[in-house]
Backbone as XML, in Angstrom:
<?xml version="1.0"?>
<chain id="A" units="angstrom">
  <residue number="1" name="MET">
    <atom name="N" x="36.861" y="-33.379" z="-82.691"/>
    <atom name="CA" x="37.531" y="-33.857" z="-81.522"/>
    <atom name="C" x="37.500" y="-35.397" z="-81.590"/>
  </residue>
  <residue number="2" name="PRO">
    <atom name="N" x="38.591" y="-35.979" z="-81.964"/>
    <atom name="CA" x="38.609" y="-37.442" z="-82.146"/>
    <atom name="C" x="38.682" y="-38.187" z="-80.807"/>
  </residue>
  <residue number="3" name="TYR">
    <atom name="N" x="38.155" y="-39.413" z="-80.816"/>
    <atom name="CA" x="38.208" y="-40.260" z="-79.633"/>
    <atom name="C" x="39.403" y="-41.197" z="-79.779"/>
  </residue>
  <residue number="4" name="ILE">
    <atom name="N" x="40.255" y="-41.220" z="-78.770"/>
    <atom name="CA" x="41.434" y="-42.089" z="-78.770"/>
    <atom name="C" x="41.088" y="-43.340" z="-77.952"/>
  </residue>
  <residue number="5" name="GLU">
    <atom name="N" x="41.241" y="-44.510" z="-78.564"/>
    <atom name="CA" x="40.941" y="-45.781" z="-77.904"/>
    <atom name="C" x="41.967" y="-46.066" z="-76.809"/>
  </residue>
  <residue number="6" name="LYS">
    <atom name="N" x="41.613" y="-46.973" z="-75.924"/>
    <atom name="CA" x="42.524" y="-47.416" z="-74.872"/>
    <atom name="C" x="43.721" y="-48.116" z="-75.519"/>
  </residue>
  <residue number="7" name="TYR">
    <atom name="N" x="44.929" y="-47.792" z="-75.020"/>
    <atom name="CA" x="46.133" y="-48.413" z="-75.568"/>
    <atom name="C" x="47.194" y="-48.535" z="-74.488"/>
  </residue>
  <residue number="8" name="VAL">
    <atom name="N" x="48.282" y="-49.279" z="-74.804"/>
    <atom name="CA" x="49.379" y="-49.489" z="-73.877"/>
    <atom name="C" x="50.630" y="-48.889" z="-74.488"/>
  </residue>
  <residue number="9" name="LYS">
    <atom name="N" x="51.330" y="-48.052" z="-73.699"/>
    <atom name="CA" x="52.564" y="-47.443" z="-74.165"/>
    <atom name="C" x="53.676" y="-48.488" z="-74.180"/>
  </residue>
  <residue number="10" name="SER">
    <atom name="N" x="54.793" y="-48.138" z="-74.795"/>
    <atom name="CA" x="55.919" y="-49.074" z="-74.891"/>
    <atom name="C" x="56.545" y="-49.381" z="-73.531"/>
  </residue>
  <residue number="11" name="ASP">
    <atom name="N" x="56.366" y="-48.507" z="-72.561"/>
    <atom name="CA" x="56.921" y="-48.769" z="-71.232"/>
    <atom name="C" x="55.947" y="-49.524" z="-70.335"/>
  </residue>
  <residue number="12" name="GLY">
    <atom name="N" x="54.780" y="-49.907" z="-70.858"/>
    <atom name="CA" x="53.822" y="-50.707" z="-70.112"/>
    <atom name="C" x="52.704" y="-49.896" z="-69.476"/>
  </residue>
  <residue number="13" name="THR">
    <atom name="N" x="52.705" y="-48.579" z="-69.627"/>
    <atom name="CA" x="51.670" y="-47.735" z="-69.048"/>
    <atom name="C" x="50.384" y="-47.880" z="-69.865"/>
  </residue>
  <residue number="14" name="VAL">
    <atom name="N" x="49.279" y="-48.141" z="-69.158"/>
    <atom name="CA" x="47.984" y="-48.285" z="-69.824"/>
    <atom name="C" x="47.328" y="-46.908" z="-69.875"/>
  </residue>
  <residue number="15" name="VAL">
    <atom name="N" x="46.924" y="-46.505" z="-71.075"/>
    <atom name="CA" x="46.242" y="-45.223" z="-71.267"/>
    <atom name="C" x="44.787" y="-45.529" z="-71.580"/>
  </residue>
  <residue number="16" name="ARG">
    <atom name="N" x="43.912" y="-44.988" z="-70.747"/>
    <atom name="CA" x="42.484" y="-45.232" z="-70.975"/>
    <atom name="C" x="41.996" y="-44.420" z="-72.178"/>
  </residue>
  <residue number="17" name="GLY">
    <atom name="N" x="40.844" y="-44.757" z="-72.737"/>
    <atom name="CA" x="40.265" y="-44.044" z="-73.879"/>
    <atom name="C" x="39.862" y="-42.625" z="-73.497"/>
  </residue>
  <residue number="18" name="HIS">
    <atom name="N" x="40.076" y="-41.696" z="-74.401"/>
    <atom name="CA" x="39.774" y="-40.295" z="-74.117"/>
    <atom name="C" x="39.571" y="-39.533" z="-75.428"/>
  </residue>
  <residue number="19" name="TYR">
    <atom name="N" x="38.993" y="-38.343" z="-75.271"/>
    <atom name="CA" x="38.859" y="-37.439" z="-76.411"/>
    <atom name="C" x="40.077" y="-36.520" z="-76.443"/>
  </residue>
  <residue number="20" name="ARG">
    <atom name="N" x="40.580" y="-36.230" z="-77.608"/>
    <atom name="CA" x="41.742" y="-35.354" z="-77.734"/>
    <atom name="C" x="41.308" y="-34.051" z="-78.389"/>
  </residue>
  <residue number="21" name="TRP">
    <atom name="N" x="41.612" y="-32.949" z="-77.722"/>
    <atom name="CA" x="41.316" y="-31.634" z="-78.245"/>
    <atom name="C" x="42.424" y="-31.209" z="-79.190"/>
  </residue>
  <residue number="22" name="ALA">
    <atom name="N" x="42.070" y="-30.394" z="-80.187"/>
    <atom name="CA" x="43.085" y="-29.831" z="-81.080"/>
    <atom name="C" x="43.903" y="-28.811" z="-80.300"/>
  </residue>
  <residue number="23" name="GLN">
    <atom name="N" x="45.097" y="-28.499" z="-80.781"/>
    <atom name="CA" x="45.960" y="-27.562" z="-80.075"/>
    <atom name="C" x="45.304" y="-26.186" z="-80.037"/>
  </residue>
  <residue number="24" name="GLY">
    <atom name="N" x="45.167" y="-25.603" z="-78.853"/>
    <atom name="CA" x="44.567" y="-24.291" z="-78.673"/>
    <atom name="C" x="43.054" y="-24.305" z="-78.570"/>
  </residue>
  <residue number="25" name="ALA">
    <atom name="N" x="42.418" y="-25.443" z="-78.828"/>
    <atom name="CA" x="40.957" y="-25.501" z="-78.816"/>
    <atom name="C" x="40.404" y="-25.362" z="-77.403"/>
  </residue>
  <residue number="26" name="ARG">
    <atom name="N" x="41.091" y="-25.904" z="-76.418"/>
    <atom name="CA" x="40.612" y="-25.812" z="-75.039"/>
    <atom name="C" x="40.612" y="-24.353" z="-74.571"/>
  </residue>
  <residue number="27" name="ARG">
    <atom name="N" x="41.650" y="-23.601" z="-74.921"/>
    <atom name="CA" x="41.741" y="-22.186" z="-74.557"/>
    <atom name="C" x="40.640" y="-21.389" z="-75.248"/>
  </residue>
  <residue number="28" name="GLU">
    <atom name="N" x="40.433" y="-21.646" z="-76.548"/>
    <atom name="CA" x="39.390" y="-20.935" z="-77.289"/>
    <atom name="C" x="38.001" y="-21.239" z="-76.730"/>
  </residue>
  <residue number="29" name="MET">
    <atom name="N" x="37.772" y="-22.505" z="-76.392"/>
    <atom name="CA" x="36.466" y="-22.880" z="-75.842"/>
    <atom name="C" x="36.254" y="-22.223" z="-74.482"/>
  </residue>
  <residue number="30" name="THR">
    <atom name="N" x="37.320" y="-22.091" z="-73.699"/>
    <atom name="CA" x="37.206" y="-21.427" z="-72.403"/>
    <atom name="C" x="36.849" y="-19.959" z="-72.592"/>
  </residue>
  <residue number="31" name="ILE">
    <atom name="N" x="37.483" y="-19.290" z="-73.541"/>
    <atom name="CA" x="37.194" y="-17.876" z="-73.802"/>
    <atom name="C" x="35.755" y="-17.699" z="-74.267"/>
  </residue>
  <residue number="32" name="ILE">
    <atom name="N" x="35.308" y="-18.540" z="-75.176"/>
    <atom name="CA" x="33.937" y="-18.453" z="-75.686"/>
    <atom name="C" x="32.934" y="-18.688" z="-74.555"/>
  </residue>
  <residue number="33" name="THR">
    <atom name="N" x="33.225" y="-19.649" z="-73.686"/>
    <atom name="CA" x="32.326" y="-19.942" z="-72.573"/>
    <atom name="C" x="32.247" y="-18.769" z="-71.600"/>
  </residue>
  <residue number="34" name="VAL">
    <atom name="N" x="33.391" y="-18.159" z="-71.287"/>
    <atom name="CA" x="33.399" y="-17.019" z="-70.371"/>
    <atom name="C" x="32.622" y="-15.842" z="-70.964"/>
  </residue>
  <residue number="35" name="VAL">
    <atom name="N" x="32.798" y="-15.575" z="-72.260"/>
    <atom name="CA" x="32.069" y="-14.481" z="-72.909"/>
    <atom name="C" x="30.570" y="-14.767" z="-72.917"/>
  </residue>
  <residue number="36" name="ALA">
    <atom name="N" x="30.178" y="-16.001" z="-73.192"/>
    <atom name="CA" x="28.762" y="-16.348" z="-73.208"/>
    <atom name="C" x="28.151" y="-16.219" z="-71.815"/>
  </residue>
  <residue number="37" name="LEU">
    <atom name="N" x="28.864" y="-16.669" z="-70.796"/>
    <atom name="CA" x="28.349" y="-16.539" z="-69.435"/>
    <atom name="C" x="28.248" y="-15.077" z="-69.013"/>
  </residue>
  <residue number="38" name="ALA">
    <atom name="N" x="29.221" y="-14.263" z="-69.419"/>
    <atom name="CA" x="29.164" y="-12.833" z="-69.099"/>
    <atom name="C" x="27.981" y="-12.170" z="-69.797"/>
  </residue>
  <residue number="39" name="ALA">
    <atom name="N" x="27.722" y="-12.549" z="-71.045"/>
    <atom name="CA" x="26.587" y="-11.973" z="-71.779"/>
    <atom name="C" x="25.270" y="-12.353" z="-71.118"/>
  </residue>
  <residue number="40" name="VAL">
    <atom name="N" x="25.173" y="-13.590" z="-70.651"/>
    <atom name="CA" x="23.941" y="-14.017" z="-69.987"/>
    <atom name="C" x="23.799" y="-13.308" z="-68.642"/>
  </residue>
  <residue number="41" name="ALA">
    <atom name="N" x="24.908" y="-13.190" z="-67.901"/>
    <atom name="CA" x="24.840" y="-12.575" z="-66.573"/>
    <atom name="C" x="24.518" y="-11.083" z="-66.661"/>
  </residue>
  <residue number="42" name="PHE">
    <atom name="N" x="25.169" y="-10.352" z="-67.560"/>
    <atom name="CA" x="24.948" y="-8.919" z="-67.660"/>
    <atom name="C" x="23.703" y="-8.578" z="-68.472"/>
  </residue>
  <residue number="43" name="GLY">
    <atom name="N" x="23.287" y="-9.463" z="-69.342"/>
    <atom name="CA" x="22.141" y="-9.175" z="-70.195"/>
    <atom name="C" x="20.827" y="-9.631" z="-69.613"/>
  </residue>
  <residue number="44" name="HIS">
    <atom name="N" x="20.865" y="-10.329" z="-68.485"/>
    <atom name="CA" x="19.631" y="-10.831" z="-67.891"/>
    <atom name="C" x="18.854" y="-9.676" z="-67.278"/>
  </residue>
  <residue number="45" name="ASN">
    <atom name="N" x="17.610" y="-9.514" z="-67.701"/>
    <atom name="CA" x="16.826" y="-8.388" z="-67.210"/>
    <atom name="C" x="15.710" y="-8.814" z="-66.270"/>
  </residue>
  <residue number="46" name="GLY">
    <atom name="N" x="15.710" y="-10.060" z="-65.845"/>
    <atom name="CA" x="14.666" y="-10.501" z="-64.924"/>
    <atom name="C" x="13.317" y="-10.545" z="-65.584"/>
  </residue>
  <residue number="47" name="GLY">
    <atom name="N" x="13.214" y="-11.011" z="-66.791"/>
    <atom name="CA" x="11.957" y="-11.038" z="-67.530"/>
    <atom name="C" x="10.878" y="-11.827" z="-66.828"/>
  </residue>
  <residue number="48" name="GLN">
    <atom name="N" x="11.231" y="-12.933" z="-66.182"/>
    <atom name="CA" x="10.254" y="-13.751" z="-65.481"/>
    <atom name="C" x="9.697" y="-13.004" z="-64.275"/>
  </residue>
  <residue number="49" name="ALA">
    <atom name="N" x="10.556" y="-12.305" z="-63.555"/>
    <atom name="CA" x="10.093" y="-11.562" z="-62.383"/>
    <atom name="C" x="9.198" y="-10.397" z="-62.798"/>
  </residue>
  <residue number="50" name="ALA">
    <atom name="N" x="9.496" y="-9.791" z="-63.942"/>
    <atom name="CA" x="8.701" y="-8.657" z="-64.405"/>
    <atom name="C" x="7.301" y="-9.100" z="-64.809"/>
  </residue>
  <residue number="51" name="GLN">
    <atom name="N" x="7.162" y="-10.342" z="-65.286"/>
    <atom name="CA" x="5.847" y="-10.824" z="-65.690"/>
    <atom name="C" x="4.977" y="-11.119" z="-64.472"/>
  </residue>
  <residue number="52" name="ASP">
    <atom name="N" x="5.599" y="-11.534" z="-63.362"/>
    <atom name="CA" x="4.840" y="-11.894" z="-62.182"/>
    <atom name="C" x="4.396" y="-10.681" z="-61.375"/>
  </residue>
  <residue number="53" name="SER">
    <atom name="N" x="5.105" y="-9.571" z="-61.476"/>
    <atom name="CA" x="4.774" y="-8.401" z="-60.668"/>
    <atom name="C" x="3.633" y="-7.618" z="-61.300"/>
  </residue>
  <residue number="54" name="GLU">
    <atom name="N" x="3.058" y="-6.728" z="-60.491"/>
    <atom name="CA" x="1.958" y="-5.898" z="-60.978"/>
    <atom name="C" x="2.504" y="-4.822" z="-61.913"/>
  </residue>
  <residue number="55" name="PRO">
    <atom name="N" x="1.717" y="-4.380" z="-62.889"/>
    <atom name="CA" x="2.198" y="-3.311" z="-63.762"/>
    <atom name="C" x="2.359" y="-2.012" z="-62.978"/>
  </residue>
  <residue number="56" name="ARG">
    <atom name="N" x="3.284" y="-1.190" z="-63.387"/>
    <atom name="CA" x="3.531" y="0.078" z="-62.715"/>
    <atom name="C" x="2.381" y="1.051" z="-62.975"/>
  </residue>
  <residue number="57" name="LYS">
    <atom name="N" x="2.057" y="1.805" z="-61.955"/>
    <atom name="CA" x="1.015" y="2.817" z="-62.111"/>
    <atom name="C" x="1.703" y="4.149" z="-62.339"/>
  </residue>
  <residue number="58" name="SER">
    <atom name="N" x="1.170" y="4.909" z="-63.268"/>
    <atom name="CA" x="1.768" y="6.203" z="-63.556"/>
    <atom name="C" x="1.382" y="7.195" z="-62.465"/>
  </residue>
  <residue number="59" name="PRO">
    <atom name="N" x="2.266" y="8.152" z="-62.175"/>
    <atom name="CA" x="1.961" y="9.104" z="-61.101"/>
    <atom name="C" x="0.890" y="10.114" z="-61.486"/>
  </residue>
  <residue number="60" name="GLY">
    <atom name="N" x="0.597" y="10.269" z="-62.759"/>
    <atom name="CA" x="-0.374" y="11.273" z="-63.195"/>
    <atom name="C" x="-1.740" y="10.671" z="-63.453"/>
  </residue>
  <residue number="61" name="GLN">
    <atom name="N" x="-2.717" y="11.515" z="-63.594"/>
    <atom name="CA" x="-4.072" y="11.094" z="-63.923"/>
    <atom name="C" x="-4.334" y="11.465" z="-65.370"/>
  </residue>
  <residue number="62" name="TYR">
    <atom name="N" x="-4.664" y="10.501" z="-66.204"/>
    <atom name="CA" x="-4.904" y="10.769" z="-67.612"/>
    <atom name="C" x="-6.329" y="10.414" z="-67.950"/>
  </residue>
  <residue number="63" name="PRO">
    <atom name="N" x="-7.025" y="11.111" z="-68.791"/>
    <atom name="CA" x="-6.663" y="12.335" z="-69.481"/>
    <atom name="C" x="-6.660" y="13.510" z="-68.510"/>
  </residue>
  <residue number="64" name="VAL">
    <atom name="N" x="-5.875" y="14.507" z="-68.807"/>
    <atom name="CA" x="-5.748" y="15.675" z="-67.956"/>
    <atom name="C" x="-7.019" y="16.513" z="-68.081"/>
  </residue>
  <residue number="65" name="VAL">
    <atom name="N" x="-7.617" y="16.847" z="-66.963"/>
    <atom name="CA" x="-8.837" y="17.643" z="-66.936"/>
    <atom name="C" x="-8.563" y="18.859" z="-66.073"/>
  </residue>
  <residue number="66" name="PHE">
    <atom name="N" x="-8.858" y="20.046" z="-66.598"/>
    <atom name="CA" x="-8.686" y="21.280" z="-65.840"/>
    <atom name="C" x="-9.969" y="21.543" z="-65.079"/>
  </residue>
  <residue number="67" name="SER">
    <atom name="N" x="-9.876" y="21.631" z="-63.774"/>
    <atom name="CA" x="-11.072" y="21.720" z="-62.937"/>
    <atom name="C" x="-11.827" y="23.036" z="-63.121"/>
  </residue>
  <residue number="68" name="GLU">
    <atom name="N" x="-11.118" y="24.155" z="-63.346"/>
    <atom name="CA" x="-11.808" y="25.431" z="-63.456"/>
    <atom name="C" x="-12.546" y="25.598" z="-64.780"/>
  </residue>
  <residue number="69" name="SER">
    <atom name="N" x="-12.239" y="24.781" z="-65.785"/>
    <atom name="CA" x="-12.880" y="24.968" z="-67.084"/>
    <atom name="C" x="-13.993" y="23.961" z="-67.320"/>
  </residue>
  <residue number="70" name="GLY">
    <atom name="N" x="-14.182" y="23.025" z="-66.437"/>
    <atom name="CA" x="-15.274" y="22.080" z="-66.605"/>
    <atom name="C" x="-14.976" y="21.005" z="-67.636"/>
  </residue>
  <residue number="71" name="GLY">
    <atom name="N" x="-13.738" y="20.631" z="-67.833"/>
    <atom name="CA" x="-13.415" y="19.541" z="-68.737"/>
    <atom name="C" x="-12.868" y="19.965" z="-70.082"/>
  </residue>
  <residue number="72" name="SER">
    <atom name="N" x="-13.018" y="21.236" z="-70.450"/>
    <atom name="CA" x="-12.479" y="21.691" z="-71.730"/>
    <atom name="C" x="-11.156" y="22.409" z="-71.478"/>
  </residue>
  <residue number="73" name="ALA">
    <atom name="N" x="-10.392" y="22.564" z="-72.498"/>
    <atom name="CA" x="-9.093" y="23.225" z="-72.367"/>
    <atom name="C" x="-9.291" y="24.690" z="-72.013"/>
  </residue>
  <residue number="74" name="PRO">
    <atom name="N" x="-8.446" y="25.246" z="-71.162"/>
    <atom name="CA" x="-8.611" y="26.662" z="-70.794"/>
    <atom name="C" x="-8.364" y="27.566" z="-71.988"/>
  </residue>
  <residue number="75" name="ARG">
    <atom name="N" x="-8.909" y="28.760" z="-71.903"/>
    <atom name="CA" x="-8.847" y="29.699" z="-73.017"/>
    <atom name="C" x="-7.428" y="30.155" z="-73.311"/>
  </residue>
  <residue number="76" name="GLY">
    <atom name="N" x="-6.601" y="30.272" z="-72.322"/>
    <atom name="CA" x="-5.237" y="30.756" z="-72.531"/>
    <atom name="C" x="-4.253" y="29.637" z="-72.837"/>
  </residue>
  <residue number="77" name="ALA">
    <atom name="N" x="-4.696" y="28.549" z="-73.414"/>
    <atom name="CA" x="-3.827" y="27.403" z="-73.657"/>
    <atom name="C" x="-3.089" y="27.486" z="-74.984"/>
  </residue>
  <residue number="78" name="GLU">
    <atom name="N" x="-3.196" y="28.608" z="-75.690"/>
    <atom name="CA" x="-2.482" y="28.721" z="-76.959"/>
    <atom name="C" x="-0.979" y="28.751" z="-76.684"/>
  </residue>
  <residue number="79" name="PRO">
    <atom name="N" x="-0.205" y="28.228" z="-77.590"/>
    <atom name="CA" x="1.242" y="28.263" z="-77.374"/>
    <atom name="C" x="1.759" y="29.696" z="-77.401"/>
  </residue>
  <residue number="80" name="ARG">
    <atom name="N" x="2.709" y="29.983" z="-76.530"/>
    <atom name="CA" x="3.284" y="31.312" z="-76.451"/>
    <atom name="C" x="4.766" y="31.229" z="-76.756"/>
  </residue>
  <residue number="81" name="LEU">
    <atom name="N" x="5.310" y="32.348" z="-77.195"/>
    <atom name="CA" x="6.731" y="32.392" z="-77.445"/>
    <atom name="C" x="7.474" y="32.307" z="-76.128"/>
  </residue>
  <residue number="82" name="THR">
    <atom name="N" x="8.507" y="31.485" z="-76.093"/>
    <atom name="CA" x="9.278" y="31.347" z="-74.870"/>
    <atom name="C" x="10.669" y="31.929" z="-75.022"/>
  </residue>
  <residue number="83" name="VAL">
    <atom name="N" x="10.977" y="32.484" z="-76.177"/>
    <atom name="CA" x="12.298" y="33.025" z="-76.439"/>
    <atom name="C" x="12.160" y="34.521" z="-76.682"/>
  </residue>
  <residue number="84" name="SER">
    <atom name="N" x="13.023" y="35.317" z="-76.058"/>
    <atom name="CA" x="12.919" y="36.757" z="-76.214"/>
    <atom name="C" x="13.891" y="37.302" z="-77.260"/>
  </residue>
  <residue number="85" name="TYR">
    <atom name="N" x="14.730" y="36.478" z="-77.810"/>
    <atom name="CA" x="15.674" y="36.940" z="-78.825"/>
    <atom name="C" x="15.261" y="36.385" z="-80.185"/>
  </residue>
  <residue number="86" name="PRO">
    <atom name="N" x="15.631" y="37.066" z="-81.262"/>
    <atom name="CA" x="15.221" y="36.574" z="-82.581"/>
    <atom name="C" x="16.016" y="35.328" z="-82.973"/>
  </residue>
  <residue number="87" name="ILE">
    <atom name="N" x="15.357" y="34.406" z="-83.608"/>
    <atom name="CA" x="16.005" y="33.200" z="-84.093"/>
    <atom name="C" x="16.207" y="33.357" z="-85.590"/>
  </residue>
  <residue number="88" name="LYS">
    <atom name="N" x="17.454" y="33.244" z="-86.027"/>
    <atom name="CA" x="17.749" y="33.370" z="-87.452"/>
    <atom name="C" x="17.846" y="31.980" z="-88.056"/>
  </residue>
  <residue number="89" name="PHE">
    <atom name="N" x="17.051" y="31.764" z="-89.064"/>
    <atom name="CA" x="17.068" y="30.489" z="-89.758"/>
    <atom name="C" x="17.876" y="30.643" z="-91.035"/>
  </residue>
  <residue number="90" name="ASP">
    <atom name="N" x="18.562" y="29.569" z="-91.408"/>
    <atom name="CA" x="19.321" y="29.593" z="-92.660"/>
    <atom name="C" x="18.353" y="29.698" z="-93.826"/>
  </residue>
  <residue number="91" name="THR">
    <atom name="N" x="18.643" y="30.612" z="-94.717"/>
    <atom name="CA" x="17.815" y="30.755" z="-95.909"/>
    <atom name="C" x="18.561" y="30.139" z="-97.073"/>
  </residue>
  <residue number="92" name="PRO">
    <atom name="N" x="17.856" y="29.502" z="-97.975"/>
    <atom name="CA" x="18.556" y="28.898" z="-99.107"/>
    <atom name="C" x="19.164" y="29.980" z="-99.988"/>
  </residue>
  <residue number="93" name="LYS">
    <atom name="N" x="20.360" y="29.717" z="-100.464"/>
    <atom name="CA" x="21.032" y="30.687" z="-101.334"/>
    <atom name="C" x="20.384" y="30.685" z="-102.702"/>
  </residue>
  <residue number="94" name="THR">
    <atom name="N" x="20.186" y="31.871" z="-103.225"/>
    <atom name="CA" x="19.649" y="31.964" z="-104.570"/>
    <atom name="C" x="20.813" y="32.044" z="-105.540"/>
  </residue>
  <residue number="95" name="THR">
    <atom name="N" x="20.750" y="31.278" z="-106.568"/>
    <atom name="CA" x="21.821" y="31.274" z="-107.556"/>
    <atom name="C" x="21.439" y="32.190" z="-108.709"/>
  </residue>
  <residue number="96" name="VAL">
    <atom name="N" x="22.412" y="32.886" z="-109.215"/>
    <atom name="CA" x="22.196" y="33.782" z="-110.340"/>
    <atom name="C" x="22.115" y="32.931" z="-111.598"/>
  </residue>
  <residue number="97" name="LYS">
    <atom name="N" x="21.106" y="33.201" z="-112.400"/>
    <atom name="CA" x="20.970" y="32.440" z="-113.634"/>
    <atom name="C" x="22.113" y="32.760" z="-114.572"/>
  </residue>
  <residue number="98" name="ARG">
    <atom name="N" x="22.710" y="31.732" z="-115.069"/>
    <atom name="CA" x="23.787" y="31.919" z="-116.026"/>
    <atom name="C" x="23.175" y="32.088" z="-117.412"/>
  </residue>
  <residue number="99" name="PRO">
    <atom name="N" x="23.749" y="32.964" z="-118.194"/>
    <atom name="CA" x="23.205" y="33.107" z="-119.551"/>
    <atom name="C" x="23.490" y="31.846" z="-120.356"/>
  </residue>
  <residue number="100" name="THR">
    <atom name="N" x="22.534" y="31.480" z="-121.147"/>
    <atom name="CA" x="22.720" y="30.289" z="-121.981"/>
    <atom name="C" x="23.462" y="30.699" z="-123.251"/>
  </residue>
  <residue number="101" name="PRO">
    <atom name="N" x="24.474" y="29.939" z="-123.623"/>
    <atom name="CA" x="25.236" y="30.302" z="-124.820"/>
    <atom name="C" x="24.379" y="30.127" z="-126.080"/>
  </residue>
  <residue number="102" name="THR">
    <atom name="N" x="24.582" y="31.036" z="-127.013"/>
    <atom name="CA" x="23.836" y="30.957" z="-128.284"/>
    <atom name="C" x="24.647" y="30.242" z="-129.347"/>
  </residue>
  <residue number="103" name="ILE">
    <atom name="N" x="25.907" y="29.969" z="-129.041"/>
    <atom name="CA" x="26.774" y="29.288" z="-130.002"/>
    <atom name="C" x="26.808" y="27.822" z="-129.643"/>
  </residue>
  <residue number="104" name="SER">
    <atom name="N" x="26.615" y="26.990" z="-130.659"/>
    <atom name="CA" x="26.727" y="25.556" z="-130.436"/>
    <atom name="C" x="28.108" y="25.109" z="-130.902"/>
  </residue>
  <residue number="105" name="TYR">
    <atom name="N" x="28.706" y="24.262" z="-130.155"/>
    <atom name="CA" x="30.058" y="23.796" z="-130.471"/>
    <atom name="C" x="29.979" y="22.430" z="-131.086"/>
  </residue>
  <residue number="106" name="PRO">
    <atom name="N" x="30.894" y="22.070" z="-131.928"/>
    <atom name="CA" x="32.002" y="22.830" z="-132.521"/>
    <atom name="C" x="31.483" y="23.865" z="-133.526"/>
  </residue>
  <residue number="107" name="ILE">
    <atom name="N" x="32.205" y="24.945" z="-133.599"/>
    <atom name="CA" x="31.823" y="26.046" z="-134.485"/>
    <atom name="C" x="32.117" y="25.646" z="-135.922"/>
  </residue>
  <residue number="108" name="ASP">
    <atom name="N" x="31.123" y="25.839" z="-136.736"/>
    <atom name="CA" x="31.289" y="25.562" z="-138.169"/>
    <atom name="C" x="31.608" y="26.894" z="-138.839"/>
  </residue>
  <residue number="109" name="PHE">
    <atom name="N" x="32.907" y="27.121" z="-139.194"/>
    <atom name="CA" x="33.343" y="28.386" z="-139.757"/>
    <atom name="C" x="32.810" y="28.618" z="-141.164"/>
  </residue>
  <residue number="110" name="SER">
    <atom name="N" x="32.408" y="27.553" z="-141.832"/>
    <atom name="CA" x="31.896" y="27.741" z="-143.191"/>
    <atom name="C" x="30.571" y="28.500" z="-143.200"/>
  </residue>
  <residue number="111" name="THR">
    <atom name="N" x="29.812" y="28.407" z="-142.121"/>
    <atom name="CA" x="28.532" y="29.109" z="-142.074"/>
    <atom name="C" x="28.709" y="30.566" z="-141.689"/>
  </residue>
  <residue number="112" name="LEU">
    <atom name="N" x="29.889" y="30.976" z="-141.189"/>
    <atom name="CA" x="30.118" y="32.344" z="-140.772"/>
    <atom name="C" x="30.540" y="33.231" z="-141.946"/>
  </residue>
  <residue number="113" name="GLY">
    <atom name="N" x="30.859" y="32.644" z="-143.038"/>
    <atom name="CA" x="31.215" y="33.432" z="-144.200"/>
    <atom name="C" x="32.693" y="33.761" z="-144.299"/>
  </residue>
  <residue number="114" name="SER">
    <atom name="N" x="33.494" y="33.204" z="-143.468"/>
    <atom name="CA" x="34.933" y="33.483" z="-143.580"/>
    <atom name="C" x="35.555" y="32.469" z="-144.521"/>
  </residue>
  <residue number="115" name="GLY">
    <atom name="N" x="36.643" y="32.844" z="-145.091"/>
    <atom name="CA" x="37.276" y="31.987" z="-146.080"/>
    <atom name="C" x="38.385" y="31.121" z="-145.530"/>
  </residue>
  <residue number="116" name="ARG">
    <atom name="N" x="38.293" y="30.661" z="-144.430"/>
    <atom name="CA" x="39.355" y="29.812" z="-143.862"/>
    <atom name="C" x="39.458" y="28.512" z="-144.510"/>
  </residue>
</chain>
């Protein structure tokens, strides 16, 4: 962005010194500024306010203690099936072994005993 010095036009008008923007640069800078301000406005998560407030307390009490068992896990705590229908899992396909050829190529007819 070049600086234009103060000058006088041919009709006598005095033009003060100023910076001249390239063609379209003012529009581009406006778009970039609006996008940056939108990103700051929508992306602001109140980080400073979150640091000043007290940490959230969880609604549960950890570690979980079962009162009837005296601190140990109850006897019936083993996992149980929750589905009453059979679940079919994909099984890998078994491929049939292909026989390995006993002939090596190219065939050498001279070893076969033919008179070609």
